[in-house]
C-alpha positions as CSV (number, residue, x, y, z in Angstrom):
1,M,0.0,0.0,-0.1
2,P,1.4,3.4,-0.6
3,R,2.2,5.4,2.3
4,T,-0.5,7.6,3.7
5,D,1.2,8.9,6.8
6,S,2.3,12.1,4.5
7,G,1.4,13.9,0.8
8,L,2.2,16.8,-1.7
9,Q,0.6,19.7,-1.0
10,L,0.6,23.2,-3.2
11,R,1.6,25.8,-1.5
12,S,1.6,29.7,-2.0
13,L,3.9,32.3,-0.7
14,V,3.8,36.0,-1.0
15,K,7.4,36.7,0.4
16,A,8.9,40.2,1.7
17,D,10.5,41.4,-1.2
18,G,7.1,41.1,-3.2
19,T,8.2,37.9,-4.8
20,L,5.1,35.7,-5.5
21,E,6.3,31.5,-5.1
22,L,4.5,28.4,-5.8
23,S,5.4,25.0,-4.6
24,L,5.0,21.7,-3.6
25,Q,6.0,20.7,-0.2
26,T,5.5,17.5,1.5
27,V,3.1,17.5,4.8
28,A,2.3,15.0,7.6
29,T,-1.0,13.5,7.7
30,P,-2.2,13.9,11.0
31,A,-4.1,10.9,12.9
32,P,-8.3,12.2,13.2
33,A,-9.7,13.8,16.1
34,A,-12.4,11.6,17.5
35,D,-15.0,13.7,14.8
36,E,-12.3,13.9,12.2
37,V,-11.3,11.9,9.4
38,V,-9.0,11.4,6.6
39,V,-9.7,11.8,2.9
40,R,-7.4,10.4,0.2
41,I,-8.0,13.6,-2.7
42,E,-9.0,12.1,-5.7
43,A,-10.4,15.4,-7.5
44,A,-10.6,19.3,-6.6
45,P,-11.3,21.9,-9.0
46,I,-10.0,25.4,-9.7
47,N,-12.2,27.8,-8.8
48,P,-12.1,31.4,-9.7
49,S,-12.6,32.1,-5.8
50,D,-8.9,29.8,-5.4
51,L,-7.1,31.6,-7.7
52,G,-7.3,35.0,-5.2
53,L,-5.2,33.0,-2.5
54,L,-3.1,30.8,-5.0
55,L,-2.3,34.0,-7.3
56,A,-2.4,36.8,-5.2
57,G,-3.4,39.1,-8.2
58,A,-0.1,38.2,-10.0
59,D,-0.1,38.7,-14.0
60,M,1.4,35.3,-14.6
61,S,2.5,35.8,-18.2
62,N,5.5,37.0,-16.3
63,A,6.3,34.4,-14.2
64,R,9.6,32.3,-14.2
65,Y,9.3,28.9,-14.2
66,G,12.5,26.6,-12.2
67,G,13.2,24.3,-9.3
68,S,13.1,20.4,-10.8
69,A,11.0,18.1,-12.5
70,T,9.6,16.5,-8.8
71,Q,9.5,19.6,-7.2
72,P,9.1,22.4,-9.2
73,V,8.9,26.1,-8.5
74,V,7.0,29.6,-9.6
75,T,7.8,32.7,-8.8
76,V,7.1,36.2,-10.0
77,T,7.3,39.7,-8.9
78,L,3.6,41.0,-7.7
79,P,2.4,44.5,-8.9
80,E,2.7,47.2,-6.0
81,R,-1.8,47.1,-6.0
82,A,-1.3,43.2,-5.4
83,L,1.2,43.3,-2.9
84,K,-0.5,46.0,-0.8
85,A,-3.7,43.9,-0.9
86,A,-1.7,40.6,0.2
87,K,0.2,42.4,2.9
88,G,-1.5,40.5,5.9
89,R,-0.2,37.1,4.3
90,V,3.8,38.0,3.6
91,D,5.9,35.6,4.6
92,Q,3.3,32.7,5.1
93,S,3.3,29.4,3.5
94,L,-0.6,29.0,2.7
95,P,-2.3,25.6,1.6
96,V,-4.6,26.4,-1.5
97,G,-7.7,25.0,-2.7
98,N,-12.0,25.1,-1.2
99,E,-13.2,22.4,-1.8
100,A,-12.5,18.3,-3.3
101,A,-13.8,14.9,-3.0
102,G,-11.9,11.7,-1.9
103,V,-12.4,8.4,-0.1
104,V,-12.2,8.5,3.4
105,I,-9.2,5.8,4.1
106,A,-9.3,6.6,8.5
107,A,-11.9,7.9,10.9
108,G,-12.1,9.3,14.3
109,S,-14.3,7.5,17.3
110,E,-17.1,9.4,16.8
111,A,-20.5,7.8,15.1
112,S,-20.6,10.5,12.7
113,A,-16.7,9.7,11.6
114,Q,-17.3,6.1,11.7
115,A,-19.9,6.5,8.8
116,L,-17.9,7.7,6.6
117,L,-15.1,5.5,6.8
118,G,-14.9,4.3,3.1
119,K,-17.7,6.3,1.3
120,T,-16.5,8.9,-1.4
121,V,-17.0,12.4,-0.3
122,A,-16.6,16.1,-0.9
123,L,-15.6,17.9,1.4
124,I,-14.8,21.9,2.2
125,G,-12.7,23.7,4.4
126,G,-9.5,24.1,2.6
127,A,-6.1,23.0,1.5
128,T,-7.7,20.8,-0.9
129,Y,-4.8,21.1,-3.2
130,S,-3.2,17.7,-1.4
131,Q,-3.0,14.3,-2.2
132,F,-4.5,14.1,1.5
133,R,-6.7,16.2,4.0
134,C,-7.8,15.6,7.2
135,V,-10.9,17.1,8.4
136,K,-13.9,17.1,10.8
137,A,-16.9,14.7,9.6
138,S,-19.4,17.5,9.5
139,Q,-17.5,19.2,6.5
140,C,-17.7,16.6,4.4
141,L,-21.2,15.3,2.0
142,A,-21.5,11.8,1.6
143,L,-22.2,11.3,-2.2
144,R,-24.4,8.2,-3.8
145,A,-22.9,5.4,-4.7
146,D,-22.6,6.1,-8.6
147,A,-21.0,9.5,-7.6
148,T,-17.1,9.7,-8.5
149,P,-14.8,12.2,-7.2
150,A,-14.8,14.0,-10.1
151,D,-18.5,14.1,-9.9
152,G,-18.4,15.4,-6.0
153,A,-15.3,17.8,-6.5
154,S,-17.5,20.4,-7.2
155,S,-20.4,20.0,-4.8
156,F,-19.9,23.3,-2.7
157,V,-18.6,26.3,-3.8
158,N,-20.8,26.8,-7.3
159,P,-23.6,24.9,-6.6
160,L,-24.7,26.5,-3.1
161,T,-23.7,30.2,-4.4
162,A,-26.3,29.4,-7.5
163,L,-28.7,27.8,-4.8
164,G,-28.0,31.2,-2.3
165,M,-28.3,33.5,-5.2
166,V,-31.9,32.2,-6.0
167,E,-32.5,32.2,-2.2
168,T,-31.3,35.8,-1.7
169,M,-33.6,36.4,-4.6
170,R,-36.7,34.9,-2.4
171,R,-35.7,36.2,1.0
172,E,-35.3,39.7,-0.4
173,G,-38.7,40.1,-2.5
174,H,-37.2,40.2,-5.8
175,K,-39.4,37.6,-8.4
176,A,-36.3,36.9,-11.1
177,L,-32.9,37.8,-11.5
178,V,-29.9,38.7,-13.4
179,H,-26.5,36.6,-13.6
180,T,-23.4,37.9,-15.6
181,A,-20.6,35.8,-16.5
182,A,-23.5,33.3,-16.9
183,A,-21.6,31.1,-19.0
184,S,-19.4,29.3,-16.8
185,N,-20.2,26.4,-15.2
186,L,-21.8,28.1,-11.9
187,G,-24.0,30.0,-14.9
188,Q,-25.2,27.3,-16.3
189,M,-26.0,25.3,-13.0
190,L,-28.3,28.4,-12.2
191,V,-30.0,28.4,-15.5
192,R,-30.9,25.0,-14.9
193,I,-31.9,25.7,-11.5
194,C,-34.2,28.5,-12.4
195,Q,-35.8,26.1,-14.9
196,E,-36.5,23.7,-12.7
197,D,-37.7,26.6,-9.8
198,K,-39.9,28.7,-12.9
199,I,-37.4,31.5,-12.3
200,G,-37.1,34.4,-14.8
201,L,-33.7,34.6,-15.3
202,V,-31.9,37.3,-17.1
203,N,-27.8,35.7,-18.4
204,I,-25.6,38.3,-19.4
205,V,-22.2,37.1,-21.6
206,R,-19.8,38.5,-23.8
207,S,-19.8,36.6,-26.7
208,A,-22.1,35.1,-29.5
209,E,-20.1,32.0,-28.9
210,Q,-21.2,32.1,-24.8
211,V,-25.0,32.9,-26.5
212,N,-24.9,30.2,-28.1
213,I,-24.2,27.9,-24.9
214,L,-26.7,29.1,-23.3
215,R,-28.9,29.1,-25.7
216,Q,-28.7,24.9,-25.9
217,L,-29.6,24.9,-22.5
218,G,-32.5,26.6,-23.2
219,A,-32.3,29.9,-21.8
220,V,-34.4,32.5,-23.1
221,H,-32.9,35.4,-21.9
222,V,-29.3,35.9,-23.1
223,C,-27.8,39.5,-23.6
224,N,-24.0,39.8,-25.2
225,S,-22.6,42.9,-23.7
226,E,-20.3,42.9,-26.7
227,A,-23.6,43.4,-29.3
228,P,-24.5,46.9,-30.1
229,S,-27.9,46.3,-29.5
230,F,-26.8,45.3,-25.4
231,V,-28.9,47.9,-24.3
232,E,-32.2,47.2,-25.8
233,D,-31.9,43.6,-25.4
234,L,-31.0,43.6,-21.8
235,T,-33.7,46.1,-20.9
236,N,-36.1,44.3,-23.1
237,A,-35.5,40.9,-21.1
238,L,-35.8,42.8,-17.8
239,V,-39.0,44.2,-18.7
240,T,-40.2,40.7,-19.3
241,T,-38.6,38.6,-16.4
242,G,-39.3,41.6,-13.9
243,A,-35.6,41.3,-12.6
244,T,-35.0,44.0,-10.2
245,I,-31.9,42.2,-8.1
246,A,-28.6,40.8,-10.2
247,F,-25.2,38.8,-9.4
248,D,-22.2,40.2,-11.0
249,A,-18.9,38.2,-11.1
250,I,-17.5,40.8,-13.2
251,G,-16.8,43.4,-10.3
252,G,-14.8,46.3,-12.2
253,G,-16.3,48.7,-15.0
254,T,-18.9,49.3,-15.9
255,L,-21.6,46.6,-16.0
256,A,-23.0,47.2,-12.4
257,S,-23.9,50.3,-13.1
258,R,-25.5,49.8,-17.0
259,I,-27.8,46.7,-15.0
260,L,-29.2,49.7,-12.7
261,S,-29.6,51.3,-15.5
262,C,-31.6,49.1,-17.6
263,M,-33.4,48.0,-14.7
264,E,-34.7,51.8,-14.0
265,A,-35.4,52.0,-17.8
266,A,-37.6,48.5,-17.7
267,L,-39.4,50.1,-14.4
268,T,-40.1,53.4,-16.2
269,R,-42.0,51.8,-18.7
270,A,-44.8,50.7,-16.1
271,A,-44.0,53.8,-14.0
272,P,-47.9,55.7,-14.1
273,K,-45.9,59.1,-13.4
274,H,-42.4,61.0,-14.4
275,S,-40.1,61.5,-11.0
276,I,-37.1,63.2,-10.3
277,Y,-36.0,60.7,-8.0
278,G,-36.8,57.6,-10.0
279,T,-39.0,54.9,-9.7
280,T,-39.3,53.5,-6.2
281,T,-39.0,50.1,-6.6
282,H,-35.7,49.2,-5.3
283,K,-33.2,47.5,-7.5
284,Q,-30.0,45.7,-6.1
285,V,-26.6,43.9,-7.7
286,Y,-24.4,42.1,-5.5
287,I,-21.1,41.8,-6.8
288,Y,-19.6,38.1,-5.7
289,G,-16.5,37.8,-8.2
290,G,-13.3,40.0,-9.7
291,L,-12.9,39.0,-13.1
292,D,-12.3,42.6,-13.9
293,L,-10.2,43.9,-11.1
294,S,-10.2,47.3,-11.9
295,P,-12.4,50.2,-10.1
296,T,-16.7,49.4,-10.1
297,E,-17.8,52.9,-12.0
298,L,-21.2,54.2,-11.6
299,H,-23.2,56.3,-13.2
300,R,-26.0,57.8,-11.6
301,N,-28.9,57.8,-13.7
302,F,-30.9,54.9,-12.0
303,G,-32.7,57.3,-9.7
304,M,-32.6,56.9,-5.7
305,A,-34.0,53.1,-5.2
306,W,-30.7,51.5,-5.6
307,G,-28.0,49.4,-3.8
308,I,-24.8,47.9,-4.6
309,G,-22.7,45.6,-2.6
310,G,-20.8,42.6,-1.7
311,W,-22.1,38.8,-1.5
312,L,-20.4,35.7,-0.2
313,L,-21.2,32.2,-0.1
314,F,-20.3,31.2,3.6
315,P,-21.7,34.4,5.1
316,F,-24.9,33.8,3.6
317,L,-24.9,30.2,4.8
318,E,-24.4,31.5,8.3
319,K,-26.8,34.0,8.3
320,I,-29.8,31.2,6.8
321,G,-28.5,28.6,9.7
322,P,-28.0,25.1,9.6
323,T,-31.2,23.6,8.7
324,A,-31.7,25.5,5.5
325,T,-28.0,25.2,4.8
326,N,-28.5,21.0,4.6
327,S,-31.4,21.5,2.5
328,L,-29.7,23.0,-0.1
329,K,-27.0,20.1,0.6
330,D,-29.3,17.6,0.0
331,R,-30.6,19.1,-3.1
332,V,-26.9,19.4,-4.6
333,V,-26.6,15.4,-3.7
334,S,-29.9,14.4,-5.4
335,G,-28.7,16.8,-8.2
336,L,-25.1,16.2,-8.4
337,K,-25.0,14.7,-11.3
338,T,-27.7,16.5,-13.6
339,T,-28.7,20.3,-12.4
340,F,-25.3,20.6,-10.7
341,A,-23.0,18.5,-13.0
342,S,-19.8,20.3,-13.6
343,T,-17.2,20.2,-16.8
344,Y,-13.9,20.2,-16.8
345,S,-11.4,21.3,-19.9
346,R,-8.3,19.3,-18.4
347,E,-7.6,16.8,-15.6
348,V,-3.9,18.2,-14.1
349,S,-1.8,16.5,-11.0
350,L,-0.6,18.7,-8.7
351,L,3.1,19.0,-10.4
352,E,0.9,20.0,-13.8
353,A,-1.0,22.1,-12.2
354,L,2.5,24.3,-11.9
355,S,3.5,24.0,-15.5
356,E,3.6,26.8,-17.5
357,S,1.0,25.4,-20.0
358,A,-1.3,24.9,-17.3
359,I,-0.7,28.2,-15.6
360,S,-1.2,29.9,-18.8
361,V,-4.4,28.8,-19.3
362,Y,-6.2,28.7,-16.0
363,S,-4.9,32.1,-14.6
364,K,-6.9,34.2,-17.2
365,R,-9.9,32.7,-15.7
366,A,-12.1,32.4,-19.1
367,T,-15.2,30.5,-19.8
368,G,-14.8,26.9,-20.4
369,T,-11.4,26.2,-19.3
370,K,-11.9,24.8,-15.7
371,Y,-9.1,22.6,-14.6
372,L,-9.7,19.9,-12.4
373,I,-6.4,18.8,-10.1
374,V,-6.5,14.8,-9.6
375,P,-3.5,15.4,-6.6
376,H,-2.6,11.2,-6.9
377,K,-2.0,11.1,-11.2
378,K,0.9,10.2,-12.0
């Protein structure tokens, strides 16, 4: 049997001289406490949320590739803005990866841990770009017998984010929603959720190819932000759906402002009379990603009833509590191979994840280039 008392782990280090260093380290696998399990990680996705920690805002086109074939080391000089943002993590070697799936190979004495022994599970809790991970049993989600680790690797971040958006919409009194970067794995999940729940959804993408991806899924309202007719198309879709809440993965630039403006224009069409303060219906944009790291620009032509803020998954789950969270998780497990299925453009080992060919692709965060790390792949 291969050794399980230690394994490789991908690490990200920001040095005081402004250099980012990516490397693999051999780390010990701790024995599980009573309420813990040890998981042999078989699959871990590279999500946009992982790249913030992994790459620390670096421009990887300037990266330098060194080390050896078995111990690669990638270095790059951080821009001043990124170094300021990383001030709190300087000289700390940090493990990377939010979620994964694998097989439980050891378990503590508590019943909740023993019940998972030998099971294929998804897990959350960081440091998942590792060959082995010791976590609390409560951080694991037992998968159905027909689910593989690759099926379950993305069981938390994208599915629960998509469900969280719909739940936020309902709790805040909106009836339909807008989503940007909508051709992503998460966006495709959201399309299927809204179809199942009969919720109006306006999808914003940035190319004709991405329009076709969502049309093939049956999406009704798909707006290309690069098309000359974007403002008219978006406004018409908002009139039809009545969407007054948006979740924006882009963050920077003017897109959030344009969405608010189009919402106001859609509401104005049905307004009984004109007001210099705009319509009274509240319009909300939540920024949940940072595909564009430039400043968010607002052009105030959308009245006074509006809001813009940040939205993150884990604070949302804390807010709704364990009962509601478990209900969302149950829905994910039941639809893991359908509604919440993820697709990957390439599977890479931990060594390959630090190769120039891999980093040059996944660092761009482009739709259709989602990578899956398979830690034990040779």
